LOVEX-102696 format. One line per 4 residues: number of its first residue (from 1); for each residue x, y, z of C-alpha. Coordinates in Angstrom, 3 decimals, decimal comma. Layout:
# LOVEX-102696
NUM	X Y Z ~ ...
***
This chain:
# LOVEX-102696
1	73,341 5,905 15,177 ~ 69,801 6,866 16,100 ~ 67,184 6,061 13,455 ~ 65,161 8,947 12,000
5	61,972 7,007 12,847 ~ 62,666 7,321 16,571 ~ 60,810 10,096 18,362 ~ 62,228 11,897 21,398
9	59,479 13,551 23,406 ~ 61,189 16,197 25,504 ~ 63,728 13,888 27,154 ~ 66,528 16,421 26,802
13	64,660 19,720 26,449 ~ 61,913 19,047 28,962 ~ 59,346 20,287 26,422 ~ 55,897 18,579 25,940
17	56,676 17,607 22,363 ~ 53,480 15,510 21,987 ~ 51,325 18,523 22,811 ~ 53,329 20,839 20,574
21	53,057 18,492 17,568 ~ 49,338 18,011 18,226 ~ 48,747 21,778 18,245 ~ 50,777 22,239 15,091
25	48,832 19,447 13,386 ~ 45,514 20,953 14,470 ~ 46,443 24,078 12,569 ~ 47,590 22,002 9,612
29	44,271 20,067 9,629 ~ 42,093 23,166 9,156 ~ 41,925 22,824 5,331 ~ 41,166 19,094 5,655
33	38,411 19,774 8,191 ~ 36,788 22,185 5,753 ~ 36,821 19,504 3,047 ~ 35,285 16,993 5,489
37	32,592 19,508 6,395 ~ 31,942 20,180 2,698 ~ 31,479 16,441 2,215 ~ 28,963 16,325 5,076
41	27,023 19,256 3,594 ~ 27,013 17,518 0,201 ~ 25,651 14,309 1,761 ~ 22,971 16,320 3,561
45	22,025 17,974 0,300 ~ 21,710 14,579 -1,399 ~ 19,413 13,419 1,411 ~ 17,361 16,619 1,158
49	16,971 16,173 -2,611 ~ 15,876 12,568 -2,162 ~ 13,295 13,666 0,383 ~ 12,028 16,192 -2,185
53	11,797 13,424 -4,785 ~ 9,713 11,377 -2,362 ~ 7,313 14,301 -1,999 ~ 6,995 14,603 -5,777
57	6,412 10,841 -6,011 ~ 3,645 11,044 -3,401 ~ 2,070 13,936 -5,317 ~ 2,183 11,928 -8,539
61	0,551 8,953 -6,805 ~ -2,258 11,203 -5,565 ~ -3,240 12,227 -9,097 ~ -2,332 9,266 -11,333
65	-5,927 8,030 -11,392 ~ -7,170 11,429 -12,622 ~ -5,558 10,658 -15,997 ~ -8,004 7,779 -16,496
69	-11,515 7,990 -17,902 ~ -12,565 5,183 -15,554 ~ -12,028 7,470 -12,551 ~ -14,795 9,731 -13,828
73	-17,028 6,797 -14,740 ~ -17,449 5,717 -11,142 ~ -21,132 5,391 -10,453 ~ -23,457 4,381 -7,670
77	-26,935 2,882 -7,570 ~ -29,884 3,934 -5,459 ~ -33,119 2,055 -4,803 ~ -36,407 3,916 -4,406
81	-37,358 1,359 -1,722 ~ -34,396 -0,322 -0,032 ~ -36,757 -2,240 2,275 ~ -37,953 -4,220 -0,748
85	-34,883 -4,236 -2,968 ~ -31,228 -3,443 -2,363 ~ -28,708 -3,035 -5,185 ~ -24,954 -2,814 -5,710
89	-22,590 -2,532 -8,662 ~ -20,966 -5,723 -9,935 ~ -19,964 -4,548 -13,412 ~ -20,705 -1,766 -15,890
93	-24,480 -1,281 -16,209 ~ -25,652 -0,358 -19,697 ~ -28,622 1,672 -18,469 ~ -29,089 4,525 -16,027
97	-32,442 3,301 -14,722 ~ -34,116 -0,041 -13,970 ~ -37,814 -0,303 -13,123 ~ -38,979 -3,447 -11,269
101	-42,725 -3,637 -11,814 ~ -43,336 -6,996 -10,098 ~ -41,301 -9,601 -8,212 ~ -42,029 -13,008 -6,716
105	-39,515 -14,396 -4,249 ~ -37,535 -17,543 -4,968 ~ -38,436 -20,274 -2,471 ~ -35,499 -22,558 -1,771
109	-36,135 -26,306 -1,662 ~ -35,640 -28,534 1,363 ~ -33,666 -31,788 1,258 ~ -34,980 -35,233 2,267
113	-33,967 -36,523 5,687 ~ -34,498 -39,503 7,977 ~ -33,720 -39,895 11,692 ~ -32,809 -43,184 13,359
117	-32,870 -43,432 17,188 ~ -29,655 -45,207 18,189 ~ -31,200 -46,933 21,199 ~ -28,602 -49,715 21,165
121	-25,739 -47,436 22,308 ~ -25,493 -45,044 25,242 ~ -23,964 -42,103 23,381 ~ -21,900 -41,135 20,362
125	-18,688 -42,497 21,922 ~ -20,071 -45,934 22,845 ~ -18,794 -48,839 20,732 ~ -21,259 -51,119 18,939
129	-19,810 -54,115 20,778 ~ -18,404 -57,492 19,812 ~ -20,471 -59,246 17,167 ~ -22,747 -56,226 16,634
133	-21,065 -54,800 13,572 ~ -23,128 -54,545 10,404 ~ -23,126 -53,280 6,814 ~ -25,593 -51,596 4,467
137	-25,709 -49,734 1,176 ~ -26,502 -46,024 1,024 ~ -27,506 -44,966 -2,477 ~ -25,675 -48,081 -3,763
141	-22,454 -47,363 -1,842 ~ -21,492 -50,061 0,730 ~ -20,687 -48,994 4,291 ~ -19,065 -51,451 6,714
145	-19,304 -50,847 10,468 ~ -17,538 -53,135 12,963 ~ -17,870 -53,778 16,684 ~ -15,297 -51,172 17,660
149	-17,071 -48,393 15,763 ~ -18,924 -45,636 17,619 ~ -21,471 -43,202 16,261 ~ -18,638 -40,690 15,700
153	-16,437 -43,099 13,726 ~ -19,494 -44,337 11,806 ~ -20,348 -40,768 10,785 ~ -16,789 -40,346 9,519
157	-17,141 -43,453 7,302 ~ -20,536 -42,381 5,973 ~ -19,492 -38,790 5,258 ~ -16,325 -39,953 3,518
161	-18,628 -41,225 0,726 ~ -20,935 -38,177 0,623 ~ -19,521 -37,006 -2,744 ~ -20,801 -40,290 -4,241
165	-23,991 -40,775 -2,217 ~ -25,147 -37,150 -2,041 ~ -25,981 -37,807 1,626 ~ -24,399 -36,553 4,851
169	-24,850 -37,993 8,347 ~ -24,971 -36,070 11,626 ~ -25,654 -36,763 15,290 ~ -28,281 -35,296 17,626
173	-27,202 -35,662 21,252 ~ -30,634 -34,717 22,590 ~ -32,296 -37,592 20,705 ~ -29,185 -39,815 20,669
177	-30,009 -40,211 16,993 ~ -28,316 -40,413 13,612 ~ -29,797 -38,193 10,871 ~ -29,234 -38,784 7,158
181	-29,808 -35,680 4,976 ~ -29,671 -35,423 1,190 ~ -27,681 -32,623 -0,405 ~ -30,804 -31,179 -2,075
185	-34,446 -31,883 -2,810 ~ -33,604 -33,729 -6,019 ~ -31,455 -36,324 -4,258 ~ -33,166 -39,241 -2,493
189	-31,937 -41,447 0,360 ~ -32,050 -45,176 -0,306 ~ -30,888 -47,675 2,365 ~ -30,703 -51,362 1,448
193	-28,833 -54,634 1,947 ~ -28,804 -54,388 5,732 ~ -26,779 -57,296 7,163 ~ -28,415 -56,848 10,578
197	-31,927 -55,458 10,778 ~ -31,646 -55,303 14,572 ~ -28,470 -53,209 14,569 ~ -27,699 -50,975 17,584
201	-28,267 -47,813 15,532 ~ -31,766 -48,955 14,449 ~ -30,892 -48,107 10,845 ~ -33,627 -49,583 8,648
205	-33,980 -50,268 4,938 ~ -36,149 -47,949 2,904 ~ -36,268 -44,971 0,581 ~ -37,212 -41,365 1,101
209	-37,387 -38,681 -1,592 ~ -39,616 -35,915 -2,776 ~ -42,177 -38,482 -4,012 ~ -41,596 -41,473 -1,665
213	-41,440 -41,928 2,105 ~ -40,906 -45,430 3,530 ~ -40,332 -43,855 6,923 ~ -43,673 -42,144 7,381
217	-45,231 -41,971 10,835 ~ -46,081 -45,407 12,241 ~ -43,469 -47,378 10,275 ~ -42,121 -50,506 12,068
221	-38,534 -49,212 12,347 ~ -39,586 -46,165 14,330 ~ -37,526 -43,974 12,007 ~ -38,858 -40,518 11,162
225	-38,593 -39,400 7,549 ~ -39,307 -36,098 5,844 ~ -39,639 -35,924 2,085 ~ -37,775 -33,184 0,273
229	-39,572 -30,220 -1,251 ~ -38,433 -28,841 -4,596 ~ -37,416 -25,206 -4,882 ~ -39,871 -22,758 -6,389
233	-38,271 -20,379 -8,926 ~ -38,922 -16,697 -8,426 ~ -39,776 -14,165 -11,080 ~ -38,941 -10,515 -11,511
237	-39,992 -8,061 -14,217 ~ -37,236 -5,533 -15,035 ~ -37,993 -2,789 -17,553 ~ -40,933 -4,883 -18,791
241	-38,907 -8,088 -19,306 ~ -39,835 -11,098 -17,104 ~ -36,818 -12,974 -15,697 ~ -36,724 -16,277 -13,789
245	-34,486 -16,219 -10,703 ~ -33,064 -19,130 -8,721 ~ -31,863 -16,939 -5,855 ~ -33,229 -13,815 -4,266
249	-29,792 -12,297 -4,795 ~ -29,029 -12,245 -8,509 ~ -27,031 -10,282 -11,089 ~ -28,417 -8,621 -14,173
253	-26,651 -6,192 -16,547 ~ -23,791 -5,429 -14,148 ~ -26,124 -4,863 -11,200 ~ -26,545 -7,166 -8,196
257	-30,141 -7,169 -6,969 ~ -31,039 -8,359 -3,457 ~ -34,800 -8,998 -3,377 ~ -36,055 -8,795 0,215
261	-39,837 -8,964 -0,209 ~ -42,318 -9,595 -2,987 ~ -43,226 -6,626 -5,128 ~ -46,884 -6,802 -6,149
265	-47,789 -5,937 -9,724 ~ -48,389 -2,214 -10,008 ~ -46,070 -1,388 -7,075 ~ -42,782 -0,431 -8,734
269	-39,284 -0,026 -7,360 ~ -36,894 2,135 -9,412 ~ -33,132 1,674 -9,468 ~ -31,156 4,720 -10,620
273	-27,507 4,841 -11,708 ~ -25,723 8,132 -11,215 ~ -22,163 9,351 -11,187 ~ -20,563 8,725 -7,814
277	-19,927 12,406 -7,264 ~ -18,578 11,947 -3,742 ~ -15,915 9,439 -4,798 ~ -14,812 11,512 -7,788
281	-14,806 14,676 -5,669 ~ -12,659 12,915 -3,047 ~ -10,151 11,876 -5,738 ~ -9,818 15,477 -6,958
285	-9,686 16,898 -3,435 ~ -7,050 14,333 -2,452 ~ -4,822 15,599 -5,262 ~ -5,432 19,275 -4,418
289	-4,661 18,680 -0,725 ~ -1,453 16,817 -1,576 ~ -0,454 19,562 -4,049 ~ -0,951 22,247 -1,390
293	0,983 20,208 1,153 ~ 3,838 19,653 -1,317 ~ 4,273 23,249 -2,483 ~ 4,171 24,519 1,107
297	6,866 22,057 2,187 ~ 9,048 22,948 -0,799 ~ 8,497 26,695 -0,484 ~ 9,554 26,385 3,159
301	12,710 24,549 2,067 ~ 13,674 27,056 -0,625 ~ 13,037 30,113 1,588 ~ 14,588 28,738 4,781
305	17,347 30,950 6,220 ~ 20,873 29,612 6,392 ~ 22,111 29,629 10,008 ~ 25,595 31,139 9,940
309	28,147 29,835 12,377 ~ 26,766 26,295 12,409 ~ 29,128 24,229 10,297 ~ 28,851 20,421 10,387
313	30,401 18,949 13,529 ~ 33,643 17,003 13,278 ~ 34,016 13,677 15,075 ~ 36,392 15,258 17,611
317	33,801 17,935 18,428 ~ 31,008 15,391 18,943 ~ 33,008 13,548 21,619 ~ 32,423 16,334 24,141
321	28,731 16,860 23,301 ~ 25,508 15,155 24,385 ~ 23,304 13,461 21,799 ~ 20,568 16,118 22,134
325	23,144 18,890 21,702 ~ 24,451 17,236 18,528 ~ 20,911 16,864 17,194 ~ 20,063 20,527 17,836
329	23,352 21,708 16,305 ~ 22,907 19,638 13,156 ~ 19,325 20,848 12,780 ~ 20,647 24,401 12,565
333	23,566 23,323 10,364 ~ 21,144 21,746 7,867 ~ 18,841 24,763 7,740 ~ 18,638 26,492 4,384
337	20,488 23,702 2,615 ~ 18,040 23,977 -0,324 ~ 17,543 27,736 -0,075 ~ 16,884 29,319 -3,501
341	17,375 25,919 -5,138 ~ 17,075 26,277 -8,914 ~ 15,613 22,802 -9,626 ~ 12,860 23,081 -7,027
345	11,985 26,686 -7,883 ~ 11,733 25,761 -11,573 ~ 9,565 22,724 -10,766 ~ 7,143 24,797 -8,687
349	6,805 27,388 -11,465 ~ 6,202 24,719 -14,109 ~ 3,598 22,944 -11,997 ~ 1,735 26,201 -11,568
353	1,778 26,805 -15,345 ~ 0,627 23,226 -15,897 ~ -2,411 23,679 -13,680 ~ -3,487 27,122 -14,829
357	-3,144 26,756 -18,622 ~ -6,289 26,215 -20,692 ~ -6,923 22,760 -22,198 ~ -7,577 23,004 -25,943
361	-8,366 20,731 -28,882 ~ -7,846 21,041 -32,624 ~ -11,567 20,441 -32,980 ~ -13,194 23,382 -31,221
365	-16,333 21,328 -30,600 ~ -14,517 18,783 -28,391 ~ -13,736 21,044 -25,426 ~ -16,529 22,929 -23,730
369	-15,173 26,475 -23,436 ~ -16,926 26,787 -20,069 ~ -14,971 23,822 -18,686 ~ -11,463 24,155 -20,131
373	-9,670 25,452 -17,014 ~ -9,625 24,340 -13,387 ~ -10,967 27,704 -12,256 ~ -14,168 27,072 -14,227
377	-14,941 23,969 -12,157 ~ -14,154 25,634 -8,825 ~ -10,400 25,041 -8,364 ~ -8,442 28,295 -8,305
381	-5,305 29,745 -6,689 ~ -5,730 31,453 -3,337 ~ -6,122 35,222 -3,490 ~ -3,883 35,510 -0,427
385	-0,346 36,103 -1,703 ~ 1,047 34,513 1,458 ~ -0,336 31,151 0,336 ~ 2,242 31,065 -2,496
389	-0,008 29,469 -5,117 ~ -2,081 27,242 -2,848 ~ -5,206 25,918 -4,582 ~ -8,641 26,522 -3,097
393	-11,707 24,411 -3,908 ~ -15,175 25,861 -4,219 ~ -16,904 22,617 -3,156 ~ -20,365 23,706 -4,250
397	-19,156 24,698 -7,724 ~ -17,038 21,551 -8,206 ~ -19,823 19,197 -7,117 ~ -22,283 20,987 -9,418
401	-19,859 20,482 -12,322 ~ -19,540 16,789 -11,460 ~ -23,304 16,391 -11,169 ~ -24,203 18,175 -14,384
405	-21,118 18,107 -16,638 ~ -19,147 15,009 -15,661 ~ -17,937 14,353 -19,235 ~ -16,575 17,901 -19,563
409	-14,767 17,573 -16,212 ~ -13,357 14,194 -17,294 ~ -11,932 15,732 -20,495 ~ -10,403 18,612 -18,539
413	-8,370 16,124 -16,485 ~ -7,924 12,980 -18,576 ~ -7,901 14,105 -22,226 ~ -4,775 12,718 -23,967
417	-3,367 14,089 -27,208 ~ -0,746 11,965 -28,979 ~ 1,521 13,515 -31,605 ~ 3,043 10,160 -32,578
421	6,692 9,806 -31,492 ~ 6,982 7,823 -28,255 ~ 9,499 10,299 -26,824 ~ 7,013 13,177 -27,058
425	5,095 14,255 -23,991 ~ 3,427 17,356 -22,617 ~ 6,752 18,661 -21,289 ~ 8,768 18,603 -24,504
429	6,003 19,034 -27,083 ~ 3,881 22,176 -27,170 ~ 1,076 20,567 -29,173 ~ 0,702 17,739 -26,679
433	0,755 20,214 -23,790 ~ -1,940 22,457 -25,248 ~ -4,266 19,592 -26,178 ~ -3,840 17,292 -23,165
437	-5,690 17,325 -19,861 ~ -4,389 18,775 -16,618 ~ -3,659 15,364 -15,078 ~ -1,504 14,267 -18,022
441	0,419 17,541 -17,934 ~ 1,043 17,253 -14,208 ~ 2,042 13,595 -14,496 ~ 4,602 14,309 -17,227
445	5,956 17,367 -15,419 ~ 6,450 15,456 -12,165 ~ 8,258 12,688 -14,028 ~ 10,559 15,236 -15,639
449	11,254 16,975 -12,329 ~ 12,069 13,690 -10,596 ~ 14,494 12,863 -13,428 ~ 16,220 16,240 -12,920
453	16,587 15,602 -9,196 ~ 17,870 12,086 -9,841 ~ 20,504 13,516 -12,178 ~ 21,560 15,873 -9,408
457	21,373 13,563 -6,390 ~ 20,500 10,039 -7,474 ~ 22,235 6,891 -6,242 ~ 23,998 6,506 -9,585
461	27,692 7,420 -9,661 ~ 26,850 9,682 -12,625 ~ 24,742 12,087 -10,554 ~ 26,220 15,537 -9,988
465	26,438 15,251 -6,205 ~ 27,807 11,694 -6,376 ~ 30,651 13,004 -8,528 ~ 31,149 15,867 -6,077
469	31,387 13,388 -3,202 ~ 33,928 11,353 -5,135 ~ 36,067 14,449 -5,699 ~ 35,847 15,349 -2,014
473	36,879 11,817 -1,032 ~ 39,928 12,175 -3,270 ~ 40,773 15,517 -1,669 ~ 40,413 14,029 1,810
477	42,684 11,139 0,886 ~ 45,253 13,556 -0,567 ~ 45,123 15,787 2,518 ~ 45,495 12,867 4,907
481	48,641 11,694 3,098 ~ 49,986 15,251 3,109 ~ 49,325 15,576 6,838 ~ 51,041 12,285 7,592
485	54,112 13,621 5,801 ~ 53,836 16,915 7,692 ~ 53,533 15,211 11,060 ~ 56,604 13,074 10,306
489	58,462 16,271 9,373 ~ 57,611 17,934 12,698 ~ 58,685 14,888 14,662 ~ 61,975 14,734 12,757
493	62,589 18,390 13,579 ~ 61,882 17,948 17,288 ~ 63,836 14,700 17,381 ~ 66,834 16,434 15,772
497	66,533 19,217 18,333 ~ 66,416 16,728 21,212 ~ 69,418 14,915 19,809 ~ 71,342 18,191 19,514
501	70,474 19,198 23,062 ~ 71,378 15,741 24,305 ~ 74,717 15,954 22,530 ~ 75,395 19,425 23,937
505	74,510 18,202 27,417 ~ 76,864 15,265 27,038 ~ 79,737 17,521 25,907 ~ 79,068 19,960 28,732
509	79,131 17,154 31,240 ~ 82,450 15,882 29,863 ~ 84,017 19,325 30,064 ~ 82,834 19,750 33,617
513	84,384 16,435 34,515 ~ 87,655 17,427 32,853 ~ 87,798 20,745 34,610 ~ 86,943 19,225 37,935
517	89,547 16,524 37,508 ~ 92,337 19,062 36,794 ~ 91,882 21,005 40,023
***
């Protein structure tokens, strides 16, 4: 008996059963293909939402600093004579002006030094020679040199003790000489306990310091010594107060002064601290530019036309297409995927309300009524309706507000009103909204919008589109099982037909044989 699992492909009928089953299954697969395409569209929509969230995140990053008072406290210093005195910020100055009425430069000291002509060796790589090693003390530290030492290895031994001796050694190739130098003018150089006064390096015993020089011109060793010179402190008079300085670059009251020349008494240099209008302006403009860029991109997404007739391609369809053709098709298939999107449209409307609403305070004296909206500092919506709410900056007006009313501008952006409960913010609490600055409102609104998008298309399995994808996967699995059953059914039908035809053919053949045999 023939098993039902066997498939007869046109052996008896001569029909192309494979092709017939394939065509029948193509028709049966139409509902499954639609589910697969729906899944692709859903995945595209998730990707589109995540791209939108990235744009909102970038917008939030562009304005986070505008919530902070410190952003509006940025200042810069100017010197009335930069050729004499340069300045820079190193902290928070307590004053807006510093007058330097006199300044005397700090004169750095010079260390002591002594040079010994190493006449007993050819160069810095020549060894002392057998039996010519020697030892000595340098500022009471013993140094042992042997016959295999060269000037280079000797310098290494001497400099290894420099932390204790306060002296470093170096080599001058032009003079073929060793030079000992103290770390500063206060440190002397004392050489004693020489085991060989006629050593190849001509190092001699003696002391040199700011007050003593055993190696003055004409000494028997031929060494040349230079006594150190102590530093001379400088003095500067700032706002009438004399200050001693030990460097011509010094810090006072959060300001770093770089004194370049002396300032004679009666010849003043004035340092002025002012708001860094350019930096603050750039921070505000950066936010406005990013806002305009964001709303344009999102308006384009929500008003984009849906291209009819461009459903997502199935894997079978892609096999016969070139990569560029697939790319162009999918670009059209993705068009309008966020058209008229409720979340994005709502977010754009709320951002506009956030920016245009007046900033208030329970105490009427806190907010300057002339600086309680963005329009009053030169930031207003475009009058061209085609710009769809784009903000336009009147640079002259904004810079004037920053120059003359920086505290009022700071309150407009960074004022924070707290109603108490941690869960309250400017989105869910009317009092906080009305009494908080524009930057806080925008920050809270962007956070809320990003949460809404995450609920719709986040990576979590709880997001709306993630659940939709899960349902579609279940439908696909169900359809694939159903189609397997259907395909088996078709094959059973064709196999039964082939078996019937085969049986009929066999019977016909037998009858023909019987009839032929009886004649």
